[in-house]
C-alpha positions in Angstrom: -10.0 30.8 -1.6 -9.9 27.7 -3.9 -10.1 24.5 -2.0 -7.3 21.9 -2.3 -7.7 18.9 -4.6 -4.0 17.9 -4.8 -2.4 15.8 -2.1 0.3 17.2 0.3 3.7 17.2 -1.5 5.5 14.0 -0.8 2.4 12.0 -0.1 1.7 9.9 -3.2 0.0 6.9 -1.7 -3.7 6.2 -2.5 -5.4 4.3 0.3 -8.6 2.5 -0.8 -11.3 1.0 1.5 -14.3 -1.1 0.5 -15.9 -4.6 0.1 -13.9 -7.5 -1.2 -16.1 -9.7 -3.5 -14.7 -12.2 -5.9 -16.6 -12.1 -9.3 -17.6 -15.2 -11.2 -18.8 -14.5 -14.7 -20.9 -17.2 -16.4 -23.0 -17.5 -19.6 -26.4 -19.0 -18.7 -29.8 -19.6 -20.0 -32.8 -17.6 -18.7 -34.2 -20.8 -17.2 -31.5 -20.9 -14.6 -32.5 -17.4 -13.5 -36.1 -18.6 -13.1 -35.0 -21.7 -11.2 -33.3 -19.6 -8.5 -35.8 -16.9 -8.5 -33.5 -14.1 -9.7 -34.7 -10.8 -11.1 -33.2 -10.6 -14.6 -30.8 -7.6 -15.1 -30.9 -6.7 -11.5 -28.7 -6.9 -8.3 -30.0 -9.8 -6.3 -28.5 -9.8 -2.8 -28.7 -12.9 -0.6 -27.5 -14.2 2.8 -28.6 -17.7 1.9 -25.4 -19.8 1.5 -27.5 -22.8 0.2 -28.9 -20.6 -2.7 -25.3 -19.7 -3.7 -24.0 -23.2 -3.4 -27.0 -24.5 -5.4 -26.3 -22.1 -8.2 -22.6 -22.9 -8.2 -23.3 -26.6 -8.7 -25.2 -25.6 -11.9 -22.4 -23.5 -13.4 -19.9 -25.3 -15.7 -17.7 -22.6 -17.2 -16.9 -19.3 -15.6 -14.2 -16.6 -15.5 -12.9 -15.4 -12.1 -11.8 -11.9 -11.2 -11.4 -10.1 -7.9 -13.9 -7.3 -7.8 -14.6 -4.2 -5.8 -14.6 -0.7 -7.3 -12.2 0.8 -4.8 -9.7 -2.1 -5.2 -9.9 -1.6 -9.0 -8.9 2.1 -8.5 -6.0 1.1 -6.2 -4.8 -1.4 -8.8 -5.0 1.2 -11.6 -3.2 3.8 -9.6 -0.4 1.4 -8.8 -0.3 0.3 -12.5 0.4 3.9 -13.4 3.5 3.8 -11.1 2.3 5.3 -7.8 2.0 3.5 -4.4 -1.4 2.1 -3.4 -2.9 0.3 -0.4 -6.3 -1.3 0.3 -8.2 -2.2 3.4 -11.1 -4.8 3.6 -12.2 -8.0 5.3 -11.8 -11.4 3.6 -12.9 -14.9 4.3 -10.7 -17.8 5.5 -11.1 -19.7 2.3 -9.7 -20.0 -1.2 -11.6 -16.9 -2.5 -10.1 -14.8 0.4 -6.6 -16.1 -0.5 -7.3 -15.3 -4.1 -8.3 -11.7 -3.2 -5.1 -11.1 -1.2 -3.0 -12.6 -4.0 -4.7 -10.3 -6.5 -3.8 -7.2 -4.5 -0.2 -8.3 -4.1 0.1 -9.1 -7.8 -1.2 -5.6 -8.6 1.5 -4.1 -6.2 -1.3 -2.9 -3.8 -0.3 -3.2 -0.2 -3.0 -5.3 1.6 -4.5 -4.4 5.0 -6.9 -7.3 5.3 -8.8 -8.6 8.3 -9.5 -12.4 8.0 -12.9 -13.7 9.2 -13.8 -17.3 9.9 -16.5 -17.1 7.2 -16.9 -17.6 3.5 -15.5 -14.7 1.4 -18.0 -12.7 -0.6 -18.9 -13.7 -4.1 -20.7 -12.0 -6.9 -22.1 -14.2 -9.6 -22.5 -12.3 -12.9 -24.9 -14.3 -15.0 -24.9 -13.4 -18.7 -27.9 -14.5 -20.7 -27.8 -15.0 -24.5 -29.2 -11.4 -25.0 -26.1 -10.0 -23.2 -28.1 -8.9 -20.1 -26.2 -9.3 -16.8 -27.9 -10.5 -13.7 -26.1 -10.5 -10.3 -26.4 -12.8 -7.4 -24.3 -11.4 -4.5 -23.4 -13.0 -1.2 -21.2 -10.7 0.8 -20.2 -13.0 3.7 -16.9 -12.0 5.2 -16.4 -9.2 2.6 -18.9 -7.0 4.4 -17.4 -7.3 7.9 -14.7 -4.6 8.0 -14.9 -3.0 11.5 -13.8 0.5 12.5 -11.0 -1.0 14.7 -9.7 -2.8 11.6 -9.0 0.4 9.7 -5.2 1.2 9.9 -4.8 4.8 11.2 -1.1 5.2 10.5 -1.3 4.0 6.9 -4.1 6.4 6.1 -2.3 9.3 7.9 0.7 9.0 5.6 -1.4 8.8 2.4 -2.3 11.4 -0.2 -5.8 10.2 -0.8 -8.4 8.0 0.9 -10.7 6.6 -1.8 -14.0 4.7 -1.5 -17.5 4.4 -3.0 -21.1 4.4 -2.1 -21.1 0.6 -2.3 -19.3 0.6 1.0 -22.3 2.2 2.7 -24.3 -1.1 2.2 -22.3 -2.9 4.9 -19.1 -1.2 6.1 -20.2 2.4 6.6 -18.8 2.6 10.2 -15.4 1.5 8.9 -15.5 4.1 6.1 -16.5 6.8 8.6 -13.6 5.9 10.8 -11.3 6.1 7.7 -12.6 9.5 6.8 -12.1 10.6 10.4 -8.4 9.6 10.2 -8.0 11.2 6.8 -9.5 14.6 8.0 -7.3 14.6 11.1 -4.2 14.1 9.0 -4.7 16.4 6.0 -5.5 13.5 3.7 -7.9 14.2 0.7 -11.1 12.1 0.6 -12.0 10.9 -2.9 -15.5 9.4 -3.3 -17.4 7.7 -6.1 -21.2 7.8 -6.0 -21.2 4.3 -7.6 -24.8 3.9 -8.6 -28.2 5.5 -8.4 -29.5 2.7 -6.2 -26.7 3.3 -3.7 -27.7 7.0 -3.5 -31.3 6.2 -3.0 -30.6 3.6 -0.3 -28.3 5.8 1.8 -29.5 9.4 1.6 -28.7 10.3 5.2 -25.3 8.5 5.3 -24.4 10.0 1.9 -25.1 13.5 3.1 -22.5 13.1 5.9 -20.0 11.5 3.6 -20.3 14.2 0.9 -19.8 16.9 3.5 -16.3 15.4 4.1 -15.5 14.7 0.4 -12.8 16.6 -1.4 -12.9 14.9 -4.9 -16.2 13.5 -6.2 -16.8 11.2 -9.1 -20.4 11.2 -10.6 -22.1 10.1 -13.8 -25.4 11.1 -15.5 -27.5 8.3 -13.8 -26.2 9.3 -10.4 -26.7 13.1 -11.1 -30.3 12.3 -12.0 -30.8 10.9 -8.5 -30.1 14.4 -7.2 -32.6 15.9 -9.7 -30.1 17.0 -12.3 -30.9 16.0 -15.9 -28.8 15.8 -19.1 -27.7 19.3 -19.8 -27.5 20.3 -16.1 -23.9 19.1 -15.7 -22.5 22.5 -14.6 -25.5 23.0 -12.3 -24.7 19.7 -10.6 -21.1 20.7 -10.2 -22.1 24.0 -8.8 -24.5 22.4 -6.3 -21.9 19.9 -5.1 -19.1 22.5 -4.7 -21.4 25.0 -2.9 -23.7 22.8 -0.9 -21.1 20.3 0.3 -17.9 22.3 -0.1 -16.4 19.7 -2.5 -13.1 20.9 -4.0 -13.3 19.0 -7.4 -16.1 17.2 -9.3 -15.3 14.8 -12.1 -18.5 14.4 -14.1 -18.2 11.3 -16.3 -20.1 11.5 -19.6 -19.3 8.0 -21.1 -18.6 8.3 -24.8 -18.8 12.2 -24.5 -15.8 12.4 -22.2 -15.9 14.2 -18.9 -16.2 17.6 -17.2 -13.7 18.2 -14.4 -14.3 21.4 -12.4 -13.8 23.1 -9.1 -17.0 25.1 -9.6 -17.7 28.7 -8.6 -16.5 29.9 -12.0 -13.0 28.5 -11.2 -11.0 26.0 -13.2 -13.0 23.7 -15.5 -11.7 21.2 -18.1 -13.8 19.5 -20.7 -12.2 16.3 -21.9 -13.1 14.2 -24.9 -13.2 10.4 -24.7 -10.9 8.1 -26.8 -12.8 6.4 -29.6 -12.1 2.6 -29.3 -13.7 -0.7 -30.0 -15.9 -1.3 -26.9 -15.7 -4.8 -25.5 -16.9 -4.4 -21.9 -17.5 -1.2 -20.0 -17.2 -2.8 -16.5 -14.4 -1.1 -14.6 -14.1 1.9 -16.9 -15.2 4.4 -14.2 -12.6 2.9 -11.8 -9.9 3.3 -14.5 -11.0 6.9 -15.0 -10.7 7.6 -11.2 -7.3 6.0 -11.1 -6.0 8.1 -14.0 -7.4 11.4 -12.7 -6.0 10.9 -9.2 -2.6 9.9 -10.7 -2.7 13.1 -12.8 -3.5 15.3 -9.8 -0.7 13.7 -7.8 1.7 14.1 -10.6 0.8 17.9 -10.8 -0.7 17.9 -14.2 -3.4 20.5 -14.9 -7.1 19.5 -14.9 -7.2 19.0 -18.7 -4.2 16.7 -18.9 -5.2 14.8 -15.7 -8.6 14.3 -17.4 -6.9 13.1 -20.6 -4.9 10.5 -18.6 -8.2 9.5 -17.0 -10.1 9.0 -20.2 -7.1 7.3 -21.9 -6.8 4.8 -19.0 -10.5 4.1 -19.1 -10.3 3.5 -22.9 -7.7 0.8 -22.4 -10.1 -1.0 -20.0 -13.2 -1.0 -22.3 -11.1 -2.6 -25.1 -10.9 -5.9 -23.1 -13.0 -8.3 -21.1 -11.4 -7.7 -17.7 -12.2 -4.7 -15.5 -8.5 -4.2 -14.7 -5.4 -3.8 -16.9 -2.9 -6.6 -16.2 0.0 -5.0 -18.1 2.0 -2.0 -17.2 1.4 1.3 -19.0 4.7 3.0 -19.7 5.1 6.6 -20.7 1.5 7.5 -20.4 2.5 11.2 -20.5 3.7 10.6 -24.1 0.1 10.7 -25.3 -0.7 14.1 -23.7 
């Protein structure tokens, strides 16, 4: 019998759970990276507040945006007209306030636990060659505890969505959320996020995937499981058979996506929309929001995939990782 990948009828809400960093994007010279001992083009995590404060004193101009992949998905899902909620922990400071306001402005219901600590920040440092280097201080953003996870809100949702980034710091909270979801017939949607996340959390990931209903993966992440370009259907078959995942959405960037329930069942191959690419950050989150919207709205896999690639295309045409305007009559482009 084919496994379910559509939410229970009448349950439209997407509940997202993850970290809550505020992103600061700055253009810098390479000398600044050297001064603070940062590996160029890499993710540099730190627990040293002084290092972060020292860097911030050097930065003159920057753009601010509330980050977090799962929050982006919740924002996109809400933007498309369906209810969304988000759970995380924030700091008792201006960045924590900004994060809460961002959720509310996106019509995402916040379930936030406030900590007496600085909110997490992610400094995105862009050198003249376009390379992005990250300095990340998680602070209060990595302190969501299992007891903070709202059982009733998840129990009345259609989806619980998160990503492998959550495994770095709030895995116990995510596991509690999945426990609530499984006990209440709520579908678990999960994004593998990055190859490094997969490599860091092999054992935890195995448990999460065994409880996942809808999986989002790209070529880099598939490679971490030993599947190369051209092995897309083999990867889907592996995920659906080995872990019992109901639906796999394999993102192929400019080549579109393959969305399949495996085992020779329903498979849709969707082309991408050709647009002027400004910034790919957040495109995968937009894709996830669009696909989950399509599934909830009872579109078939092909049209759900078209909504996903269309929404992602709107994001890559702008600097921001989220769309700030409402998309009306998205069905009109199907």
